[in-house]
C-alpha positions in Angstrom: 3.9 2.0 -18.1 6.3 2.5 -15.3 5.7 2.8 -11.6 6.1 6.1 -9.7 6.7 6.3 -6.0 6.8 9.2 -3.6 6.8 9.3 0.2 6.0 11.9 2.8 5.4 12.0 6.5 1.9 12.7 7.9 2.4 12.7 11.7 3.5 9.3 12.7 2.4 7.7 9.4 4.4 7.5 6.2 2.3 8.0 3.1 3.6 6.1 0.0 1.9 7.5 -3.2 1.9 5.0 -6.0 1.2 5.7 -9.6 1.2 3.6 -12.8 1.2 -0.2 -12.9 2.1 -2.6 -10.1 3.0 -5.8 -12.0 5.7 -8.4 -12.2 8.1 -5.9 -13.7 7.5 -2.9 -11.4 6.6 -4.7 -8.1 10.2 -5.1 -7.0 10.6 -1.3 -6.9 7.6 -1.1 -4.5 8.9 -4.0 -2.5 12.3 -2.3 -2.1 10.6 1.0 -1.0 8.5 -0.8 1.6 11.6 -2.7 2.9 13.6 0.5 3.1 10.8 2.3 5.0 10.4 -0.4 7.6 14.2 -0.7 8.0 14.3 3.0 8.7 11.7 2.6 11.4 8.5 3.6 9.6 6.0 1.1 10.9 2.7 2.9 10.1 2.3 3.1 6.4 -0.5 4.4 4.2 -0.2 3.3 0.5 -2.1 5.7 -1.7 -3.2 3.7 -4.7 -5.4 6.3 -6.4 -2.9 6.7 -9.2 -2.6 2.9 -9.8 -3.9 1.8 -13.2 -3.1 -1.9 -13.0 -2.4 -4.4 -10.2 -1.5 -8.0 -10.6 -0.9 -10.9 -8.2 2.8 -9.9 -7.9 1.7 -6.5 -6.7 -0.7 -8.0 -4.2 2.1 -10.2 -2.9 4.3 -7.2 -2.4 1.5 -5.4 -0.4 0.9 -8.6 1.7 4.7 -8.8 2.4 4.7 -5.2 3.4 1.9 -5.8 5.8 3.7 -8.7 7.4 6.8 -6.6 7.8 5.1 -3.7 9.6 3.0 -6.1 11.7 6.2 -7.7 13.0 6.8 -4.2 14.6 3.2 -3.8 15.8 2.7 -1.5 12.8 0.0 -1.0 10.3 -0.4 -0.8 6.5 -3.6 1.0 5.2 -4.6 1.4 1.6 -6.3 4.3 0.0 -8.2 3.3 -3.1 -11.6 4.3 -4.6 -11.1 2.8 -8.1 -13.6 0.0 -8.7 -11.3 -2.0 -11.0 -8.6 -2.1 -8.3 -11.0 -2.7 -5.4 -12.5 -5.6 -7.3 -9.2 -7.4 -7.2 -9.1 -7.0 -3.4 -12.6 -8.3 -3.1 -12.1 -11.3 -5.4 -8.9 -12.3 -3.5 -10.5 -11.8 -0.1 -7.9 -9.2 0.8 -10.5 -6.7 1.8 -10.6 -8.7 5.1 -6.8 -8.3 5.4 -6.2 -4.7 4.5 -8.1 -1.6 5.8 -9.1 0.2 2.6 -10.0 3.9 2.9 -11.5 6.5 0.5 -8.9 9.2 1.3 -5.6 9.8 3.0 -7.4 11.9 5.6 -9.8 9.0 6.3 -6.8 6.5 6.6 -5.0 8.9 9.0 -8.1 9.2 11.2 -8.9 5.5 11.2 -8.1 3.4 14.3 -7.9 -0.1 12.9 
């Protein structure tokens, strides 16, 4: 399975909608997208992972790298995910303490983390 990426502006946030699998083969595509957005001045990102069917450690590393990039500019990276199998990965790795995880894009936009 491949990775699909689309982006759109929601106020001062950039929403990155991710679909498919984030793994060792597709993660570089997501990394490139996050680097390009931060380079273009988008420091408040929301990554919508509702369409993600698989996430491995490479994908987690890309998300952590993206978080470090936006934080270097006093930015934020929020995740939207309600899928138990993906949330479990964040819980097991302790990354629920690192990433704000929301149930919807609206909730992520309204959050003040």
